[in-house]
C-alpha positions in Angstrom: 0.0 0.0 0.0 1.3 3.5 -0.9 2.2 5.6 2.1 -0.3 8.5 2.5 1.4 11.9 2.4 -1.3 13.4 4.7 0.0 11.6 7.8 3.0 13.9 8.0 1.8 16.8 10.1 3.3 20.1 11.1 4.9 18.6 14.2 4.4 14.8 14.2 3.2 11.9 12.1 -0.3 10.6 12.8 -3.1 8.6 11.2 -5.4 5.6 11.4 -3.6 2.4 12.4 -4.1 -0.1 11.0 -4.7 1.7 7.8 -2.6 4.9 7.2 0.1 4.1 9.7 1.6 0.6 9.3 4.8 -1.4 9.6 5.9 -0.5 6.1 5.8 3.2 7.0 7.5 2.6 10.3 10.4 0.7 8.6 10.9 3.5 6.1 10.7 6.1 8.8 13.5 4.4 10.8 15.7 4.5 7.7 14.8 8.2 7.0 15.5 9.4 10.5 19.0 7.9 10.4 19.6 9.2 6.8 18.5 12.7 7.6 20.0 13.2 11.1 23.2 11.1 10.5 22.4 9.5 13.9 24.7 6.8 15.1 22.3 6.0 18.0 18.5 6.5 18.1 16.3 6.3 21.2 13.0 4.5 20.7 10.0 4.7 23.1 6.4 3.6 22.8 2.9 3.9 24.2 0.4 1.1 24.9 -1.8 1.2 21.8 -2.7 -2.1 20.1 -0.6 -1.4 16.9 2.4 0.0 18.8 4.4 -3.2 19.2 4.3 -4.0 15.5 5.2 -0.4 14.6 8.0 -0.2 17.1 9.5 -3.5 15.9 9.4 -2.3 12.3 10.9 1.1 13.2 13.8 -0.6 15.0 14.5 -2.8 12.0 14.6 0.2 9.8 16.9 2.1 12.1 19.4 -0.8 12.4 19.2 -1.6 8.7 20.4 2.0 8.1 23.4 1.3 10.3 22.4 3.1 13.6 22.2 1.5 17.0 18.9 1.6 19.0 18.4 2.3 22.7 15.0 0.8 23.3 13.3 2.2 26.4 10.1 0.3 26.0 6.9 1.6 27.4 7.2 5.3 28.4 5.4 8.6 28.6 6.4 11.2 26.1 8.0 13.5 28.8 10.0 10.5 30.1 11.1 9.8 26.5 12.3 13.4 26.0 14.1 13.2 29.3 15.8 10.0 28.1 16.7 11.6 24.7 18.4 14.5 26.4 20.3 12.4 29.0 21.2 9.2 27.2 23.9 9.1 24.5 21.6 9.3 21.5 21.6 11.5 18.4 17.9 11.3 17.7 14.7 9.9 19.2 11.4 8.4 17.9 8.4 8.0 20.1 5.6 5.7 18.8 2.4 7.3 19.9 -0.8 9.1 18.7 -0.8 11.2 21.9 -4.4 12.2 22.8 -6.0 10.7 19.7 -8.6 8.0 20.0 -7.7 4.2 20.0 -7.9 3.8 16.2 -4.9 6.2 15.7 -1.2 5.8 16.0 1.9 7.8 15.0 5.4 9.0 15.8 7.0 12.0 17.4 10.6 12.8 16.3 13.3 14.7 18.0 17.1 15.3 18.0 19.5 14.1 20.7 18.9 17.3 22.8 15.1 16.6 22.8 14.5 19.5 20.3 11.7 18.6 18.0 11.8 17.6 14.3 8.8 19.3 12.8 7.7 21.6 10.0 10.8 23.7 9.0 13.2 21.6 11.1 13.3 18.4 9.1 9.8 16.9 8.8 9.5 17.8 5.1 12.9 16.1 4.3 12.0 13.0 6.3 8.5 12.8 4.7 10.1 13.0 1.2 12.6 10.3 2.0 10.0 8.0 3.4 7.7 8.5 0.3 10.6 8.0 -2.1 11.9 4.9 -0.3 15.4 5.0 -1.9 17.5 3.5 0.9 20.4 1.1 0.7 21.4 -1.2 3.5 24.3 0.0 5.5 27.6 -1.9 5.6 27.1 -2.3 9.3 23.9 -3.5 11.0 23.0 -1.6 14.1 22.7 -3.1 17.6 19.7 -2.9 20.0 20.0 -2.5 23.8 17.3 -1.8 26.3 17.3 0.8 29.1 15.1 1.6 32.1 14.9 5.2 33.2 11.7 5.7 35.2 13.5 6.2 38.6 15.9 8.7 37.1 13.0 10.6 35.4 11.1 10.8 38.7 14.2 12.1 40.5 14.5 14.8 37.8 10.8 15.9 38.1 11.1 16.0 41.9 14.2 18.2 41.6 12.0 20.8 39.7 9.7 21.2 42.8 11.6 19.8 45.8 9.2 21.2 48.4 6.3 19.3 46.9 7.3 16.4 49.2 6.1 18.5 52.2 2.5 18.5 50.9 -0.2 17.0 53.0 -3.4 16.6 51.0 -5.6 14.2 49.0 -5.1 14.3 45.2 -7.3 12.5 42.6 -5.5 11.4 39.4 -7.1 9.9 36.3 -4.5 8.5 33.9 -7.2 7.4 31.4 -5.6 4.0 30.8 -2.8 5.8 29.2 1.0 5.9 29.7 0.8 8.1 32.8 -0.3 4.9 34.7 3.2 3.7 34.1 4.8 6.6 36.0 2.4 8.6 38.2 1.8 6.0 41.0 5.6 5.7 41.4 6.0 9.5 41.4 3.2 10.0 44.0 4.8 7.3 46.2 7.6 9.8 46.7 5.2 12.3 48.3 4.7 10.7 51.8 1.7 12.7 53.0 -0.2 13.0 49.8 -3.1 10.6 49.7 -3.2 9.3 46.1 -6.6 8.4 44.6 -5.7 6.8 41.3 -8.2 6.1 38.6 -7.9 4.0 35.4 -4.3 3.3 36.0 -4.1 0.1 33.9 -2.4 0.5 30.5 -5.0 -0.2 27.9 -4.8 1.2 24.4 -8.5 0.6 23.7 -9.3 3.3 26.3 -12.2 1.3 27.8 -13.3 4.0 30.3 -13.1 7.2 28.3 -10.9 8.9 25.7 -7.6 10.1 27.2 -7.9 13.7 26.3 -8.3 16.1 29.2 -9.2 19.1 27.1 -12.5 17.4 26.3 -14.8 18.3 29.1 -16.7 15.0 28.9 -13.6 13.0 29.8 -13.3 14.7 33.2 -16.7 13.5 34.6 -15.2 10.7 36.6 -12.4 12.8 37.9 -14.8 15.5 39.1 -16.8 13.0 41.0 -13.7 11.5 42.6 -12.5 15.0 43.7 -15.8 15.5 45.5 -16.1 12.0 46.9 -12.6 12.1 48.4 -12.4 15.8 49.3 -9.4 16.1 47.1 -7.4 19.3 46.9 -7.2 19.0 43.2 -7.8 16.5 40.3 -5.3 15.7 37.6 -6.1 14.1 34.2 -3.5 13.0 31.6 -3.8 12.3 27.9 -2.7 9.1 26.3 1.1 9.7 26.3 1.1 12.0 29.3 2.4 15.1 27.6 -0.9 17.0 28.3 -2.4 17.4 31.7 -5.7 18.9 32.7 -6.7 20.1 36.2 -9.9 20.2 38.2 -10.0 22.4 41.4 -11.3 21.4 44.8 -14.9 22.4 43.8 -14.8 20.1 40.8 -14.4 23.0 38.3 -12.2 22.5 35.2 -9.3 24.9 35.0 -8.6 25.9 31.4 -5.0 25.4 30.1 -4.4 29.1 29.7 -5.5 29.8 33.2 -3.1 27.2 34.4 -0.3 29.1 32.6 -1.4 32.3 34.3 -1.3 30.6 37.7 2.0 28.8 37.2 4.0 31.5 35.4 4.3 34.0 38.3 5.4 31.2 40.6 8.3 30.4 38.3 9.1 34.1 37.8 9.5 34.4 41.6 12.8 32.4 41.2 13.5 33.6 37.6 12.9 37.4 37.9 12.4 39.2 34.6 12.1 35.9 32.7 10.3 35.3 29.5 7.0 33.3 29.3 5.4 32.1 26.0 1.8 31.3 25.4 0.0 30.4 22.1 -2.3 32.6 20.1 -5.4 31.0 21.6 -4.6 32.0 25.2 -6.5 34.4 27.4 -5.5 38.0 28.1 -5.0 36.9 31.7 -1.7 35.2 30.8 0.0 38.4 29.6 -1.5 40.4 32.4 -0.3 38.0 35.2 3.2 37.7 33.6 3.5 41.5 33.4 2.3 41.8 37.0 5.0 39.3 38.1 7.7 41.4 36.3 8.2 39.0 33.4 8.1 39.4 29.6 5.2 37.7 27.7 5.5 36.7 24.1 2.8 35.1 21.9 3.7 31.9 20.0 2.3 29.7 17.2 0.3 26.7 18.3 2.1 23.3 18.4 5.0 21.8 20.4 7.6 21.9 17.6 7.0 25.6 17.1 6.9 26.7 20.7 9.9 24.7 21.7 12.0 26.2 19.0 10.9 29.7 20.0 11.5 28.9 23.6 15.0 27.9 23.0 15.8 31.0 20.8 14.5 33.3 23.6 15.7 31.4 26.6 12.2 31.4 27.9 11.6 30.1 31.5 8.2 28.6 30.8 5.6 28.2 28.1 2.1 26.9 27.9 -0.7 26.3 25.5 -4.5 26.3 25.7 -4.3 22.6 24.9 -2.6 21.9 28.2 0.9 21.4 27.1 3.4 23.0 29.5 7.1 23.5 28.8 10.0 24.2 31.2 13.4 25.6 30.4 14.8 23.5 33.3 13.3 20.3 31.7 15.2 20.6 28.5 12.7 23.1 27.1 10.0 20.4 26.6 6.7 19.2 28.2 6.6 18.1 31.8 3.0 17.5 32.8 4.2 15.9 36.1 6.2 19.1 36.9 3.1 21.3 36.5 1.1 18.9 38.8 3.8 19.2 41.5 3.9 23.0 41.2 0.1 23.2 41.8 0.4 20.8 44.8 3.2 23.0 46.2 1.3 26.2 45.6 -1.7 24.9 47.5 0.6 23.8 50.3 2.5 27.1 50.6 -0.6 29.3 50.3 -2.8 27.3 52.7 -5.6 28.2 50.3 -7.9 26.0 48.2 -7.0 25.8 44.6 -10.4 27.3 43.7 -9.5 30.4 45.7 -6.1 30.7 43.9 -7.7 30.4 40.5 -10.8 32.6 41.1 -9.1 36.0 40.3 -7.8 34.5 37.0 -11.3 33.6 35.8 -12.0 37.3 35.0 -12.9 36.9 31.3 -15.6 34.9 29.5 -14.2 32.3 27.1 -15.9 30.4 24.4 -13.6 27.4 24.6 -12.2 26.0 21.3 -14.9 25.5 18.7 -14.2 23.4 15.6 -15.7 23.8 12.1 -15.4 21.3 9.3 -15.2 23.5 6.2 -13.4 23.1 2.9 -12.0 26.6 2.3 -10.4 27.5 5.6 -8.3 30.4 4.1 -11.4 32.0 2.6 -13.2 31.9 6.0 -10.2 33.4 7.8 -10.1 36.2 5.1 -13.8 36.9 5.7 -13.3 37.3 9.4 -10.3 39.5 9.0 -12.2 41.8 6.6 -15.2 42.0 8.9 -13.4 42.6 12.2 -10.0 44.2 11.4 -11.5 47.7 11.3 -11.2 49.3 14.8 -9.0 46.5 16.1 -6.4 47.3 18.7 -4.1 44.6 17.5 -4.0 42.0 14.6 -1.6 39.0 15.0 -1.0 36.7 12.0 1.7 34.3 13.2 -0.9 31.5 13.2 -4.2 32.1 11.4 -5.4 35.4 12.7 -6.0 36.8 16.1 -8.0 40.0 16.1 -8.1 42.1 19.4 -10.6 44.8 20.2 -11.0 46.7 23.5 -13.5 44.4 25.0 -13.1 41.1 23.0 -10.7 39.1 20.8 -10.9 36.1 18.6 -8.4 33.6 17.2 -9.2 31.6 14.0 -6.7 29.1 12.7 -6.6 25.9 10.6 -5.7 22.8 12.7 -2.3 21.2 12.2 -3.6 17.8 13.1 -7.3 17.6 12.0 -9.3 18.9 8.9 -11.0 21.7 10.8 -10.9 25.4 11.5 -10.6 26.3 15.1 -12.2 29.3 16.8 -11.6 30.8 20.2 -13.3 34.0 21.5 -12.8 35.9 24.7 -14.8 38.8 26.0 -14.7 41.1 29.0 -18.4 40.1 29.5 -20.2 36.8 28.7 -22.7 38.8 26.6 -19.9 40.3 24.5 -18.2 36.9 24.1 -21.4 35.2 23.0 -22.3 38.0 20.6 -19.0 37.8 18.8 -18.8 34.0 18.9 -22.1 33.8 17.2 -21.3 36.5 14.6 -18.0 34.8 13.7 -19.5 31.4 13.5 -22.1 32.7 11.0 -19.3 34.1 8.9 -17.3 30.9 9.0 -20.3 28.9 7.8 -21.2 31.5 5.1 
């Protein structure tokens, strides 16, 4: 079967599996990664999806056939994979995962030996073309494969980011959604002696029998909210399938949007990194820039997507970055995602403040948000142009680094084409709920026109 070009996304490779993503693609990808990067050693990690073992095996055969050695870390979360890539002697890394996608998907995340991503503009196009062409010759030397276990070292690194979290005394509910976080989180929380850990759906199961492992979908948080109330938990934590996204529920069972988490965590990091730079993507609330400025930091807006934000973070030496999609990045964790680190920061903030999380978050919920709304339309560029033409007049700011973000005195909107799905994504925020709803409805009508 011909390899479908559309599985090569802006910052990863993803598609239906079986179907679009198969062993043939995985084998060619292994060869292409070695050929493009010149890697002598490639780290390979994997999630728990049904097709992952076959894909990982074919990937490893491709890598070794191209002459590179493989360090196989087996089952892992994506943050632990990045940690391994940055600390093990490896020149590149491939993680077999479809992240937060449903069970019928699989894919690959690619990075260099320092954990910096390979995405659009940093090698994805070249690797895509090499995979599609398939013109590889066997190397004169066949690579070797060795296995490695790094969970304990990863946990030690995460705890070093927030050492005082071990002093916390509270109940925490955690839903790993049958995803890879179940491989790490119980061992991490075992290091917090006075935190009463209420784990849910910890068993690794790539069919996701309880609910989709995607914490930005409100319906996936129902069980967690119930557990928070049942156990009187100080907070609830929910991970996606490969544990590079993390969602939070406060002590009242209310979801905390990803951008509000950025606004809460950024000032805490700026306390110990005065004047530091914080990034957030174009979909994030005004509250992020306001809280960063209040804490004496510098705020910069970024394109959506981990490959883009990591590159910009490294260029600027940013202390922290976050996205509406609940990806959170730390300079002190190799400039990549560390969902567990954010969880520990919130636990420690509750401990230090002596206040409920709901009280800490309340002042940050000062704007009305639409949440992300998706539209399946053919001509996304034309829809964006219609919105720009209609609402650019009188705007206080227009940002076009990713789709268009148009800001007015009392509202703003962000409209952009998804990098991972065939949809147009809309976010609207207003100083009042009435204003947000008015503009949300007006823009939705234009999109559907």
